[in-house]
N, C-alpha and C positions, 0 to 999 in steps of 0.2 A: 232570383225568381226563375223557375224552370218553365220553359215553354214547351208544351206538348205538341208534337207534330202528328197529325192524322194523315195516313197514307190512303189514297183512293186510287185503285187500279181498275181500269176497264178496257178489255180487249175484245172487240167485236160483240159488245153486249150493252145493256142499259143498266146503270147503277144509280139507285136513288137513296139518299140519306135525308129523311124527312123528320120533322118534329124536333124533340129535344134529344138529339143523338150524340152530342159531343160538347165538351167545354174547351176544346183545343183552340189555340190562337194561331196555329200554323198548319198549313195543309200542303201536301205534295200530291198533285193530281196528274196522273198519267193516263192518257187515253189513246187508243188506236182503233179507228173505225167504230166509235162508240158514242154513247150518250150518258152524261153524268149530271145529276141534280144534287146540289148542295143547299140545304136549308140552314141559313145562318141567323135565324130570327130568335133563337132561344136566349133567355136571360143569362145563361151560363157562358155564352160565347163572349170573349173579351171585346173591348171597344176598338182594339187595333188588331186586325186580322191580316195575315200574310198568306197568299196562295201562290205556290210555285207550280207552273203549268208546263207540261211536256205533252203536246197534243198533235195528233195526226188524224185528220178527217174526223174530228170529234166535236160534238156540241156540248158545252157546259152551261147549265142553267143555274144561276145564283138566285135564291129566294132571300130577299133582304127586307128590312124595315123601311118605312117611308123616308126617314132622314139619313139613311146610310149612304155614304159616298164611295165611289169606286175610282181608284187610281190605277189606270191601265197603261201608263206611259212606258213601263219597262217590259211590255210584252212585245216580242219580235214576231212579225208576220212575214215569213220568207216567201209565202205564196198567197193565194186568196185567203181571205178571212177578215173578220171584224168583230167589234163589240157592239151589240145592240142594247141600247139603254134609252128607250123611248121616253120614259117618264122623268128620269133624273131625280136627284134628291130633293125632297120637299119637306116642309114642316120642321120640327125640332131636330137639330143635328144629332146624328146617331153614330154608329160604327164607321170606321174607315177601313175599307177593304183594299189592300195593296195586291195587285196582280203583277207577276213577272214570270219570265220564262219564254217558251216558244210555242206558237200555235200555227201549224202548217195546215192549210186548207180547212181551217176550223172556225168555230163561231162561239162567242160567249154571249149569252142572253141574260139580262138582269131583269128580274121581276120584283116589284116592290108592293107593299101594302096589300090592297084588295086583289090585285093581279096575282101576287104570291100566294094568297090564301086560296084563290080559285085553282091555281096551278097545283097546289098541294092536295086539294080536295079531288082533283081529277086523276087520282092514282089508286092503285090496288091497296097501297099502304093505308090510305085514308079509310077505305071500306073495311079493312081488317081492324083498324083502330076504332071505328064506329061500332062494329059488332062487339068488340071486347069491352068498350066503354058501356054499352048497354047491359051486357052481362054483369059488369062490375059496379054499375050504378055511379059512373063518373062521367065527366065531360071528355070529348075527344081532345087530343093534343097535337095531332098532325097538322090540322088547320091553324091552330094557335098554340105554339110551343110554350107560351107563358102560362098556360093553364096547368102545366105539369107542376108548377110551384105554388099554386094558390088553391084555396079551398073550392070545392064544387058549390055552385050557386043553387 
């Protein structure tokens, strides 16, 4: 089985990957003075996800499902930094996200369930998706990536 690795590079910028944007199970995230948003709620994303981090003064926001768990024990924090996961995994067990690598003066924020939906909706990408959905007579997919695979109601 071949595992696809998605590379996300952000240097002094904001990079957002929202909705049903990938089916990769491995990610290489590199950021320097940046902000990165990764939406991992789509049905095509595998149950076991590995994210290698190389961060300097970067914020990474992970949008996950309610039952998804985050394993961050292999992240090295040489300076200030931390993982913010206020809600924790709840409900039916979901994906397991493994984080490893280095995060210097950086922060990783985990948003699940309704908070992840609101976080995705408060973006330019959602507005663009809503306008396109209206033109095409379909539902939006940025707020709920599972709609990309099901019929419109």
